[in-house]
N, C-alpha and C positions, 0 to 999 in steps of 0.2 A: 504494500500500500504506500502511496505517496501522500504527504501531508501538505496542506496549503500554508504558505508563508504570509498570507494576507494580514493576519493579526499578530504576527510575531514582533516582539520588541527588537528591532534591528538597529545596530550601531552604524551599519553601512547605509548607503543611499538606497532607497526602495527601488529605484529604477534599475539598479545593478544586480538585484537579487533574483533568484529563480522563483517562479510562481509556485512550484511544488518541489519538495525535497524528499529524499527517501532512497531506498525502499525500506519499509518497516514491517514487522510481523504483528498481526493482530494477536494479542495475548489472551484477551477475554472479551466476549460480547456481553455487555452489561444490560442493554435493552435494545429495542428496535432502532433507536437513533443514536446510541452511545456505545463506543468501543474503547477498550484499553489497548494501547500500542506498546511494544517494546522499543523505547526511545533511548537515545544516548543521553547520558547525564549532562553533557555539555550544552544540550539544547535549552535547558533550564525552563521547560514548560511542563505542565501537568500531563501525564500520560493518558488520561481519560479525555477523549475528544468526541465532538459531534460528527456524525456520518457525513454531513455536508462539507466538512473540512478535509476529507480524504477522498482519493480516487484510486482506482485499481491500476497497478503498474502494468504497462504493456510494452513488450520488447519491440524494437524497431524491426520493421519488415525486412527480410533478407532481400538483397539486390535492389533496395529502394534507392533511387537516384536523388541526390541533392542538387537541385537546379540552382546554379549560381547566377546572379545577375550579370549581364554583359559588361565588359570593361569599358570605361569611358576614357577616351583620349582627349587630352587637353593640349592644344597646340601652343598656347601662350606660355606654357611652363618652361623654365630654363633647364637645360640638360648640360651636364658636365661630363667630360671624358677623363678617365683616370689614366695618367701617363706612366706612373711608377708608384709602387707601394714601398715606403721607406722603412717601416718597422713591421716585424712579424708578430 
């Protein structure tokens, strides 16, 4: 299971953090909407979480292609040619 970082107290900038972290094992199902997870102690959050905060972990599909955006060429950019490297 992956757990949402939406309400985590983060010292880092929110924009740079992952939406979900994990994967964690469900230790115990407490009710229909609450589960207890096996979490690392350094997360410093309570291990009992609401079901809306977790999602099932799915592995990446084999042979899935990552389509990268096309390169953009800028003609106005200065280019330099290296003649000699002085220090190794």
